[in-house]
N, CA and C atoms as a LAMMPS dump frame, in Angstrom:
ITEM: TIMESTEP
0
ITEM: NUMBER OF ATOMS
324
ITEM: BOX BOUNDS ff ff ff
-5.0000000000000000e+02 5.0000000000000000e+02
-5.0000000000000000e+02 5.0000000000000000e+02
-5.0000000000000000e+02 5.0000000000000000e+02
ITEM: ATOMS id mol type element x y z
1 1 1 N -181.584 -9.784 -137.946
2 1 2 C -182.419 -10.073 -139.629
3 1 3 C -183.529 -10.227 -138.863
4 2 1 N -184.487 -9.475 -139.48
5 2 2 C -186.181 -9.453 -139.068
6 2 3 C -186.708 -10.64 -140.424
7 3 1 N -187.292 -11.379 -139.275
8 3 2 C -188.349 -12.183 -140.384
9 3 3 C -189.865 -11.661 -140.096
10 4 1 N -190.392 -11.958 -141.604
11 4 2 C -191.762 -11.329 -141.32
12 4 3 C -192.683 -12.204 -141.538
13 5 1 N -193.399 -12.936 -141.04
14 5 2 C -194.288 -14.018 -141.097
15 5 3 C -195.493 -14.044 -142.109
16 6 1 N -195.669 -14.46 -143.203
17 6 2 C -196.665 -13.868 -143.792
18 6 3 C -198.404 -13.521 -143.028
19 7 1 N -198.923 -12.834 -143.809
20 7 2 C -200.413 -12.986 -143.651
21 7 3 C -201.189 -14.251 -144.048
22 8 1 N -200.625 -14.851 -144.223
23 8 2 C -201.325 -16.535 -144.214
24 8 3 C -200.994 -17.281 -143.286
25 9 1 N -200.459 -16.842 -142.101
26 9 2 C -200.085 -17.443 -140.377
27 9 3 C -200.975 -16.79 -139.924
28 10 1 N -200.82 -15.35 -139.88
29 10 2 C -201.705 -15.011 -138.861
30 10 3 C -203.323 -14.523 -139.377
31 11 1 N -203.159 -14.465 -140.628
32 11 2 C -204.611 -13.879 -141.166
33 11 3 C -205.546 -15.851 -141.468
34 12 1 N -205.121 -16.823 -141.103
35 12 2 C -205.678 -18.065 -140.65
36 12 3 C -207.261 -18.01 -140.871
37 13 1 N -208.027 -18.029 -141.588
38 13 2 C -209.211 -18.116 -141.107
39 13 3 C -210.001 -19.378 -140.201
40 14 1 N -210.625 -19.311 -139.181
41 14 2 C -211.223 -19.887 -138.232
42 14 3 C -212.512 -20.652 -138.558
43 15 1 N -212.695 -21.425 -138.351
44 15 2 C -214.231 -21.794 -138.369
45 15 3 C -214.869 -21.385 -137.017
46 16 1 N -216.064 -20.581 -137.071
47 16 2 C -216.453 -20.085 -135.97
48 16 3 C -216.8 -20.871 -134.476
49 17 1 N -216.82 -21.013 -133.588
50 17 2 C -217.063 -21.801 -132.296
51 17 3 C -219.296 -21.851 -132.846
52 18 1 N -219.548 -23.502 -132.709
53 18 2 C -220.463 -23.712 -132.904
54 18 3 C -221.062 -24.409 -131.689
55 19 1 N -221.961 -23.913 -130.774
56 19 2 C -222.294 -24.272 -129.807
57 19 3 C -223.461 -25.575 -130.166
58 20 1 N -223.315 -26.903 -129.296
59 20 2 C -224.462 -27.921 -129.762
60 20 3 C -225.702 -27.735 -129.781
61 21 1 N -226.365 -27.601 -130.749
62 21 2 C -227.602 -27.173 -130.369
63 21 3 C -228.796 -27.884 -129.192
64 22 1 N -229.334 -26.923 -127.977
65 22 2 C -229.65 -28.095 -127.033
66 22 3 C -230.945 -28.214 -127.141
67 23 1 N -231.729 -29.422 -126.591
68 23 2 C -232.793 -30.118 -126.55
69 23 3 C -233.633 -28.982 -126.308
70 24 1 N -235.264 -28.714 -126.637
71 24 2 C -236.023 -27.352 -125.922
72 24 3 C -237.121 -28.397 -125.522
73 25 1 N -236.616 -29.839 -124.992
74 25 2 C -237.534 -30.449 -124.362
75 25 3 C -236.88 -30.582 -122.813
76 26 1 N -237.902 -30.517 -121.739
77 26 2 C -237.306 -30.509 -119.958
78 26 3 C -238.321 -31.357 -119.707
79 27 1 N -237.57 -32.583 -119.105
80 27 2 C -237.847 -33.219 -118.274
81 27 3 C -237.803 -33.081 -116.833
82 28 1 N -239.48 -33.102 -116.769
83 28 2 C -239.117 -32.994 -115.029
84 28 3 C -239.519 -33.968 -114.535
85 29 1 N -238.74 -34.268 -113.009
86 29 2 C -238.768 -35.338 -112.231
87 29 3 C -239.309 -35.297 -111.137
88 30 1 N -240.631 -35.746 -110.896
89 30 2 C -241.503 -35.34 -109.924
90 30 3 C -240.526 -35.811 -108.545
91 31 1 N -240.494 -35.846 -106.875
92 31 2 C -240.247 -36.489 -106.14
93 31 3 C -241.08 -37.178 -105.503
94 32 1 N -240.92 -38.148 -105.137
95 32 2 C -241.969 -39.199 -104.657
96 32 3 C -242.668 -38.412 -103.181
97 33 1 N -243.486 -38.731 -103.04
98 33 2 C -244.575 -38.825 -101.733
99 33 3 C -243.771 -39.856 -100.684
100 34 1 N -244.127 -39.452 -99.853
101 34 2 C -243.546 -40.621 -98.46
102 34 3 C -244.959 -40.413 -97.688
103 35 1 N -245.26 -41.766 -97.241
104 35 2 C -246.151 -42.324 -96.534
105 35 3 C -245.995 -42.116 -94.926
106 36 1 N -246.957 -41.546 -94.094
107 36 2 C -247.071 -41.453 -92.702
108 36 3 C -247.589 -42.959 -92.13
109 37 1 N -246.919 -43.511 -91.363
110 37 2 C -247.687 -44.696 -90.853
111 37 3 C -247.871 -45.303 -89.597
112 38 1 N -248.953 -45.455 -88.916
113 38 2 C -248.899 -45.537 -87.589
114 38 3 C -249.109 -47.3 -87.255
115 39 1 N -248.051 -47.332 -86.388
116 39 2 C -248.526 -48.803 -86.213
117 39 3 C -249.685 -48.977 -84.704
118 40 1 N -250.082 -50.335 -84.617
119 40 2 C -250.881 -50.627 -83.222
120 40 3 C -249.734 -50.742 -82.461
121 41 1 N -250.393 -50.698 -80.916
122 41 2 C -249.572 -50.98 -79.699
123 41 3 C -250.085 -51.386 -79.131
124 42 1 N -249.677 -51.718 -77.705
125 42 2 C -250.453 -52.029 -76.729
126 42 3 C -250.787 -51.052 -75.138
127 43 1 N -250.145 -50.13 -75.577
128 43 2 C -250.218 -48.817 -74.833
129 43 3 C -250.377 -47.386 -74.664
130 44 1 N -250.733 -47.367 -76.096
131 44 2 C -251.281 -46.095 -76.401
132 44 3 C -253.357 -45.924 -76.334
133 45 1 N -254.218 -45.224 -75.728
134 45 2 C -254.99 -45.769 -76.146
135 45 3 C -255.646 -44.876 -77.002
136 46 1 N -257.159 -45.115 -77.442
137 46 2 C -257.89 -44.584 -78.879
138 46 3 C -257.738 -43.058 -78.35
139 47 1 N -257.84 -43.017 -77.508
140 47 2 C -257.932 -40.903 -77.262
141 47 3 C -256.906 -41.003 -77.803
142 48 1 N -255.854 -40.924 -77.101
143 48 2 C -254.375 -40.327 -77.121
144 48 3 C -254.086 -40.443 -78.441
145 49 1 N -254.536 -41.52 -79.592
146 49 2 C -253.946 -41.584 -80.539
147 49 3 C -255.399 -40.576 -81.874
148 50 1 N -256.243 -40.767 -81.378
149 50 2 C -257.102 -39.753 -82.345
150 50 3 C -256.674 -38.399 -81.689
151 51 1 N -256.399 -38.257 -80.582
152 51 2 C -255.692 -36.549 -80.595
153 51 3 C -254.458 -35.977 -80.951
154 52 1 N -253.755 -37.618 -81.243
155 52 2 C -252.498 -37.088 -82.178
156 52 3 C -252.393 -36.612 -83.391
157 53 1 N -253.621 -37.554 -84.102
158 53 2 C -253.945 -37.389 -85.577
159 53 3 C -254.317 -36.277 -85.528
160 54 1 N -255.682 -35.798 -85.179
161 54 2 C -256.135 -34.497 -85.332
162 54 3 C -255.049 -33.205 -84.527
163 55 1 N -253.91 -33.639 -83.858
164 55 2 C -252.857 -31.981 -83.386
165 55 3 C -252.06 -31.876 -84.793
166 56 1 N -251.426 -32.838 -84.932
167 56 2 C -250.283 -32.962 -85.709
168 56 3 C -250.622 -33.249 -87.557
169 57 1 N -251.401 -33.744 -87.439
170 57 2 C -251.827 -33.915 -88.914
171 57 3 C -252.709 -32.815 -89.773
172 58 1 N -252.415 -32.144 -90.565
173 58 2 C -253.471 -31.201 -91.402
174 58 3 C -254.684 -31.351 -91.895
175 59 1 N -255.946 -30.768 -91.971
176 59 2 C -257.003 -30.658 -92.074
177 59 3 C -257.843 -32.499 -91.577
178 60 1 N -256.905 -32.952 -90.508
179 60 2 C -257.491 -33.696 -90.034
180 60 3 C -258.696 -34.119 -89.208
181 61 1 N -260.025 -34.286 -89.843
182 61 2 C -261.169 -34.541 -89.105
183 61 3 C -261.211 -35.133 -87.584
184 62 1 N -262.486 -34.996 -86.886
185 62 2 C -262.34 -36.034 -85.832
186 62 3 C -263.077 -37.348 -86.423
187 63 1 N -263.787 -37.538 -87.28
188 63 2 C -264.406 -38.376 -87.573
189 63 3 C -262.972 -39.217 -88.11
190 64 1 N -262.35 -38.698 -88.967
191 64 2 C -261.339 -39.215 -89.659
192 64 3 C -260.206 -39.728 -88.993
193 65 1 N -259.682 -39.44 -87.793
194 65 2 C -259.083 -39.718 -86.803
195 65 3 C -259.208 -40.887 -86.262
196 66 1 N -261.254 -41.036 -85.787
197 66 2 C -261.322 -41.565 -85.156
198 66 3 C -261.228 -43.329 -86.113
199 67 1 N -261.95 -43.117 -88.083
200 67 2 C -261.582 -43.788 -88.507
201 67 3 C -260.242 -44.654 -88.7
202 68 1 N -259.421 -43.545 -88.894
203 68 2 C -257.924 -44.606 -88.527
204 68 3 C -256.939 -44.878 -87.312
205 69 1 N -257.666 -44.562 -86.103
206 69 2 C -257.367 -45.243 -84.863
207 69 3 C -258.137 -46.735 -85.026
208 70 1 N -259.505 -46.709 -85.628
209 70 2 C -259.432 -48.171 -85.493
210 70 3 C -259.104 -49.063 -86.83
211 71 1 N -258.716 -48.759 -87.89
212 71 2 C -258.467 -49.624 -88.723
213 71 3 C -256.588 -49.244 -87.44
214 72 1 N -255.545 -49.05 -87.096
215 72 2 C -254.694 -48.64 -86.836
216 72 3 C -255.129 -50.426 -85.621
217 73 1 N -256.164 -50.09 -84.883
218 73 2 C -256.23 -51.248 -83.895
219 73 3 C -256.627 -52.298 -84.345
220 74 1 N -257.504 -52.781 -85.327
221 74 2 C -257.948 -54.034 -86.187
222 74 3 C -256.93 -54.439 -87.209
223 75 1 N -256.333 -53.507 -88.211
224 75 2 C -255.724 -53.882 -89.059
225 75 3 C -254.002 -54.209 -88.815
226 76 1 N -253.584 -53.085 -87.751
227 76 2 C -252.394 -53.312 -87.432
228 76 3 C -251.783 -52.453 -87.579
229 77 1 N -251.817 -51.242 -88.817
230 77 2 C -251.46 -50.236 -89.227
231 77 3 C -252.508 -49.285 -89.741
232 78 1 N -252.231 -48.03 -90.084
233 78 2 C -252.626 -47.032 -91.15
234 78 3 C -251.759 -46.152 -91.717
235 79 1 N -252.257 -45.92 -92.926
236 79 2 C -251.414 -44.564 -93.426
237 79 3 C -252.264 -43.434 -93.086
238 80 1 N -251.591 -42.175 -92.376
239 80 2 C -252.001 -40.92 -91.979
240 80 3 C -252.185 -40.02 -92.741
241 81 1 N -250.98 -40.221 -93.578
242 81 2 C -250.651 -38.656 -94.168
243 81 3 C -250.011 -39.238 -95.518
244 82 1 N -249.861 -38.695 -96.471
245 82 2 C -249.017 -39.048 -97.598
246 82 3 C -248.843 -37.505 -98.318
247 83 1 N -247.295 -37.316 -98.953
248 83 2 C -247.005 -36.077 -99.373
249 83 3 C -245.646 -36.107 -99.269
250 84 1 N -245.094 -34.866 -99.742
251 84 2 C -243.266 -34.502 -99.691
252 84 3 C -242.652 -34.9 -98.972
253 85 1 N -241.899 -35.179 -98.454
254 85 2 C -240.735 -35.679 -98.005
255 85 3 C -240.564 -35.091 -96.642
256 86 1 N -240.158 -33.792 -96.542
257 86 2 C -239.943 -33.005 -95.454
258 86 3 C -241.188 -32.593 -94.375
259 87 1 N -242.354 -32.761 -94.87
260 87 2 C -243.651 -32.749 -94.181
261 87 3 C -244.078 -33.946 -93.702
262 88 1 N -243.321 -35.04 -94.32
263 88 2 C -243.455 -35.78 -93.963
264 88 3 C -242.437 -36.657 -92.634
265 89 1 N -241.633 -36.152 -92.976
266 89 2 C -240.487 -36.543 -91.502
267 89 3 C -241.026 -35.801 -90.31
268 90 1 N -241.22 -34.644 -90.582
269 90 2 C -242.104 -33.784 -89.286
270 90 3 C -243.162 -34.24 -88.765
271 91 1 N -244.409 -34.652 -88.901
272 91 2 C -245.173 -35.849 -89.197
273 91 3 C -244.7 -36.665 -88.541
274 92 1 N -243.921 -37.257 -89.131
275 92 2 C -243.606 -38.833 -88.23
276 92 3 C -242.717 -38.319 -87.091
277 93 1 N -242.088 -37.115 -87.314
278 93 2 C -241.6 -37.039 -85.828
279 93 3 C -242.332 -36.696 -84.742
280 94 1 N -243.66 -36.175 -85.18
281 94 2 C -244.4 -35.477 -83.671
282 94 3 C -244.671 -36.09 -83.198
283 95 1 N -245.781 -37.284 -84.317
284 95 2 C -245.999 -38.033 -83.676
285 95 3 C -245.751 -39.411 -82.843
286 96 1 N -244.096 -39.428 -83.276
287 96 2 C -243.466 -40.743 -82.813
288 96 3 C -242.774 -39.721 -81.314
289 97 1 N -243.151 -38.372 -81.239
290 97 2 C -242.43 -37.475 -79.955
291 97 3 C -243.82 -37.777 -79.276
292 98 1 N -244.438 -37.809 -79.679
293 98 2 C -246.018 -38.439 -78.633
294 98 3 C -245.961 -39.207 -78.274
295 99 1 N -245.334 -40.231 -78.718
296 99 2 C -245.97 -41.561 -77.999
297 99 3 C -246.503 -42.71 -79.16
298 100 1 N -246.778 -42.095 -80.383
299 100 2 C -247.359 -43.168 -81.087
300 100 3 C -245.852 -44.283 -81.929
301 101 1 N -246.239 -45.235 -81.853
302 101 2 C -245.707 -46.061 -82.644
303 101 3 C -245.199 -46.257 -83.901
304 102 1 N -244.277 -45.594 -84.144
305 102 2 C -244.446 -45.462 -85.922
306 102 3 C -243.349 -46.152 -86.775
307 103 1 N -244.013 -46.77 -88.097
308 103 2 C -243.186 -47.595 -88.986
309 103 3 C -242.654 -46.621 -89.713
310 104 1 N -241.314 -46.662 -90.297
311 104 2 C -239.899 -46.141 -90.916
312 104 3 C -241.013 -45.056 -92.498
313 105 1 N -240.669 -44.109 -92.712
314 105 2 C -241.124 -43.717 -93.644
315 105 3 C -240.889 -44.351 -94.872
316 106 1 N -241.968 -44.492 -95.567
317 106 2 C -241.539 -45.124 -97.003
318 106 3 C -242.042 -44.546 -98.2
319 107 1 N -241.504 -44.548 -99.289
320 107 2 C -242.23 -43.947 -100.598
321 107 3 C -243.221 -44.823 -100.992
322 108 1 N -244.228 -43.609 -101.389
323 108 2 C -245.715 -44.106 -101.868
324 108 3 C -245.628 -44.421 -103.212
């Protein structure tokens, strides 16, 4: 015996799928900057510290390097560069590898 299903079963009208409306606002979250901080110590000379800053920190002038070196000596530390994490890690590592005493990277 063959049973035929009525058109009502196969032809059921279904509601079209409607995607939820997307918000047109895009929220941009900026990555934090990081501070590269050199600490004072008893074994690096002023000359060596200034030369390292000139060598590794982009855009560093001789006058600025000497100002920062004096700040490191008199205040115990100086922020020598602030910027994106990847670059901060590189400069931190280069300065540390050349013998400077470094504070851990800090979010600015």
